[in-house]
N, C-alpha and C positions, 0 to 999 in steps of 0.2 A: 343365717349369715355366718360366714367363717372368716375369722381374722387370724392371720398368721404373722407371728413375730418370733423369730427363732433366736434372738440374741440373748434371752434370759439364761439359757443353758451355757452359752459362751461366757457370760459374766461369771457364773458359778465356777466354770472351769478355770478362768483367769485367777479367781481368788485362791484356787488350790495350786495352780501350776505356774502362775506368773502372767505377764502381759501378752506373750506370744502364744498362739494356738497352733498346734500341729496341724498340718494340712489335712490329714485324714479326719481328725476331729472336726475341723471347720467344715469339711465337705459333708460329714454326717449331719451336722447341726443346721447348716444353712442351705445346702443344696439337695442332698438326698432326702432330707425331711420334706422339702417342697414337692418332690416327686411323689412321696407318699401322701401328701395332702391333696395333690391332684387326683390320685386314685380314690381317696376317700370322698372327695367332692363329687366325683362322677357317680358315686353310689347314692348320693343324696337326691331324692326325687324332686323335691321342691326347693332347690338351692336358689336363694335370692341374690346373694353376692358372695364373692370370694375375694377378700381384700388382703393384700400382702403388704406388711410393713418392712420396707427395705431400709436403705440409708442414703442420704444425699451424697455420701462419699463412695458409693459403689463405682463411680467413674472419676475418682479423685486424681487420676493421672491426666485429666483434662482440666483446663482452666475455666472454660466456658461450657456449662452443662445444660443441655436442653431437656425437655420432657419427652425423651425418647429412650428406648432401650438400645444401647450401642452394642455392636457385635463383640463378643468376648474374644480374648486372644487364642482360645482353643475350644474345641468341642466339649461341652460339659459332660456329655454321656461317655465319651471316650476316656476322659480323665477319670470318671467314676469307675469305669471298667478297669482301667490300669491300676488305680489305687487299691483294687481288691486283691491283686496278686503281688504288688510291690511291697517291699519291706519298709519299715519306718526309716531306716538308714537311706534307702534309695529315694524315698519321698523328700527327706530332708535335703538331699543333695540337689534335687531338681526344683525345689520350692522357689529359691531366688530367681531362677530363670522363668518360672511360670508366672509369678506375681509381677515381675517387671518393675515398673515405677510405683506400684502400689505399696503402702507402708506395711501391710500385714495380710494374713490369709483371710481375715474377716471381710475386709472390703472386696477382696478378690472373689471369694465364694458367694458374696452377695450379688456381684455382677453376674456370675454364672447362674444363680437362682433366677434372676430377672429374665435371662435369655430362655431358660427352660419354661418359665411361665408363659411368655409370649409365643413360644413355638409349640408347646404341648397343651396349653390350657386357654388358647385364645378364643375358643368357642364357648368358654364358661363366662359368667358375669363377673369379670375380673377387673380389679383396680389396684394400683400400686401407689403407696404413699412413701415419700422419701424425706424423713426428718434429718436435720443436721445434728449438732451436739445438744442433746435434750437436757434442759436445766430445770430448776425449781418452778413451781406454779406461779403464774402471773396474778390470776384472780381466783381460780377455783382449784380445789375446794376452799382454800384460804390462801392469801398471798404468802409466798415463800415456802409452801408445803413441799417437802422433799423427804424421801425415806432411805437415801443411800448417799455415799460419799464418792460415787463414781464421777469421773470427769472433773470439771472445774470446781465442783463443790468440795472435793477432797483437798484441792489446793487452797481454797478459801479457808477451810478449817485449819490446815497446816500453817498458813500464814497467821491466822488468829491465835494459834497456840504458841507462836514464836518459833516454830520449827523451820519454816521455809524462809530462807534469806536470799536465795538465788534460783532462778529458773531459766531454762533455755528456750528462746523463741524470738520472734520479731515483734517488738512492742508496737510497731506500726501496722501489723497485720490485723485484719478484722476478726473479731471473736464471734463466730456464728453460733451463738447459744440460743436455742429456741425453747420457750417455756413449755412444760409438759402439757398444760391445759390447751395450748394452741394445737399441739400434736393430736390430742384426743379429739378435739373439735373437728380437725381435718379428717380423721378416720371416720367419725360419725357422718360428717357431711358428704364425704366421698362415697361412703356406702349408700347413703340416701340417694345421691345422684345416680349411682349405678343401677339401683333398683327402680327408681321412678322414671328416669329418662332413657335407660337402656342404650348407652352409646354403642355405636357399631365397632369401635376399636377400643383397645385397652388404653385407658387414660392414666397418666402418671402425674402425681401431685407433689410438687416440692414444698416442704415445710421448712423454710429457711428465713433468715432475718437480715443477713448482711447486706444484701443489695438495697434494701428499702429503709432500714433503720440501723446503720452500722455503728459499732463501737469497737475500738481497737483494744488489744490486750493491755497496751500501755495506759489507755484512758480508764480501763476497768480497775487497775491496781490501786490507785489512790482512793477510789470509791469504796473498795473493800477495806482498806486500812483505816479510812476515816470512821467506818462503822465500828470496827473492832476496838479502836481507841476509846470510843464512847461507851460501847457495850461489850466489854471483854468476855472471853470464854473463861470457864472455871479451870483452875489449876494449870495455868499457862506454864510452859517450859521456859520461855523468855518473853520479854515484852514484845508485842507485835510492832514491827517497824517496816519501813519500806522494803518491798521485795524487788531486787534488781532483776530485770529480764534482759538477757543479752543473746546475741547470735554468735558471739565469740566462744568457740569451744574451749580454748585454753583458759580464758577468764572464768568460764562457768565451772570447769573442773577444779580450778584453784579454789574458788569460793566454796564449792561443795566440800572439799577437804577441810578448809579452814573453819567454815561456819556450820557445817553439818556433821561431818564424820568425827573430827577431833572432839567437839563438845559431846557427841553421842558416846564415844568410847570412854571419855573421862567420867561422864555421868554414870555409866554402867560400872566402871571401876569403883566409884564411890558407893554405888548401891551394893556391890559385892562386899565391900569393906564393912558395911553396917548390917550385913546379913540379909539383904533383900534381893529379890530376883531381878537381874538386869533386863531392861526392856527398851531402852532408847535406840540402840542400834537396829533392833527389829522394827521399831516405829519409823525410823528414817528410811529403812529399806522399802517400806510400804509407800512412803511419800515419793521416793525416787521411782517406784514402779508407776505411780500415777503420772508423774512428770514424763516418764518414757512413753506412756500411752498417748499423751497429748502432744508430744514434741513435734511430730510431723505436721499436726494441724495448727500449732502455734507459730510455725514458720511460713505458712502459706495462706492464701485466701482464694476464693472461687466466686464465680458469678453463676447464678441459676435463673432460669426463666420461670415465670409464674402464670403463663397464659391460662392453663387449665384451672388453676385456683381462681383466677379473676372471672372466668366464665361461670364457675360454680357459685361464686359470690353473687353474680348478677341474677342467678336463678333462685336465690334465697329470699324469703320474705323479710320485711323490715324487722319483724319480731325475731325471726330465726337468726338474722345477722347479729342481733344483740345477745341471743342465747348461745349461739355457736360462733363466737367471734373468731375470725381467721386472719384478720389484718394485723400485722405486728407493728405497723407504723405509729400507733398511739402510745406504744410502750415507752415509759420514761425510765431510762437506764439507772439514774441514781436511786430512784424509789425501788426499782426492781432488785438492784444489788443489795439494798438495805433489807428488803424482804427475804432475799436469798440467804443472807447471812443469819438473819433472825430465825428463818426456818431450819437452817442447819443446826443452830444452837438448840432450838426447842424440840424439833421433831426427830432429828437424827441423833444428836448427842443427848437428848432428853435432859437438858439443863433448864432448871426453873429460873425465871426472871427474878424471883425473890432472892436469888443468890448473887445478884449484881453487886451489892455493897461489899461482900466478901471477895468477889472477883477483882473489884477495883482496888481493894486493900492489898490483895496479892500482887497486883501490878505495881503498886507503889513500893512494896517490899522488894520486888525484883529490881526496880529502878534504883533504890537505895543501895542494894547489894552491888549493882553494876557500877554506880558512882564510886562507892568505897573501894571496890576492886581496882578500878581504873586509877584512882588517886594513889593507892598503895604502889601499883606498878610504876606510875610516873615518878613517885618519890624515890623508889628503889633504884630505878634506872638513872635518875638524875644524881643521886648520891654516889652511885658507882662512877658516874662520869666526873663528878666533882673531885672524887678521891684520886682520879688519874690525870686531871688536867688543871693546870694553874689558871688558864683562861676561863674554864668553866667555874672554878672557885671564885674568881673575881666577879664573873657575871652573876653568880649566886648571891654573893654578898651585896652587890649593887642592887639586885632586885629586892632582896630582903630589906635593904636600907630604904628603898622607895616605898615599900609596903609599910614600914615602921613610920616614916614621915607622913604618909597618907593617913594612917590611923591616928597619929598624934594631932595632925591638923584638924581632922574630923572631930576629935574629942574637944579641942580648943574652940572650934566654931560652934559646936553644940552648947558648950558652957556659956559663951558670950550671948547666944540667942536666948538662953534662959534668963 
């Protein structure tokens, strides 16, 4: 059995070079690598199955996506040949025209790879699995298991740390996050079906959740914040509060400057003053990179067909259906998001639950600092206003008089009751 998933190298490249991948690199990792795998598989005498893990967004320029390989915008082999003699500058110039409405070279080269598979390897025992945004585990190995902060997990942690205050997207768009254990089960089941039933054509399996058990980005946000308020992360930068998601570019940019960049630069300035290494600007840059990667997908939603998965389910025994569960409809989103946040805290950030009392005390400290700061600012601004305006002074003395009378009456009432 050969399983091909070429996105791991692309994730490593993104960590080093940012969110966008050069077309030449994407071709090598996602398309040329597939041609090499086909050559390798032809040398395997007793090949049972050749399973390719693609992405549900290989055809994200379409709203309704079926379990078929759509024709690519250009011949993949001709593009590979052209990329061999073209300079990086030339490739950069033509990349926007090549990828068209797709958000990046990753989804573009994934579509090219699928076309190569069904044209050059259709005689092999081939199957293709297309997962959407892969998230933390639902049930196995344990609820919430996750070992990275890619995708929504990074945003959840950023919100929990008090870093994320604004994000760009449509709060009414469906968040198609599929648990990793559902993806693994689909890979195993699809491989089994290919080996045992030997279908005459290449079958494609969508591993998505939005059509059948939808939750929007806007509905997900309060679930995340509810958990962080009860079980805060260690050493939060600010108190975790509601994250505003907006489609308005101007509003988003304004709040990025006010609530992200200004606090980051001021904090780094303070760290430099006390002799420590500045780090907050770099951390916010990472948060913004994650936001940039997801922006295209938080503004849109898609519909995928699941006929092949349903046929596969019908051929599994009752016991296998329990072991290799493929149906996302029983997933309870509040419980899943709670497990997701807990998994990010325990398995990715390596934070022990025994540290919760200290984390809660830190949140209370941040709250008191914020209240004190806000009070000082209000008093200063008001005093400046009182000093310049007779009307403001009269209003100030009137309010103070009411406060004094209230305190006096309260004291008299309490004395009488005694």
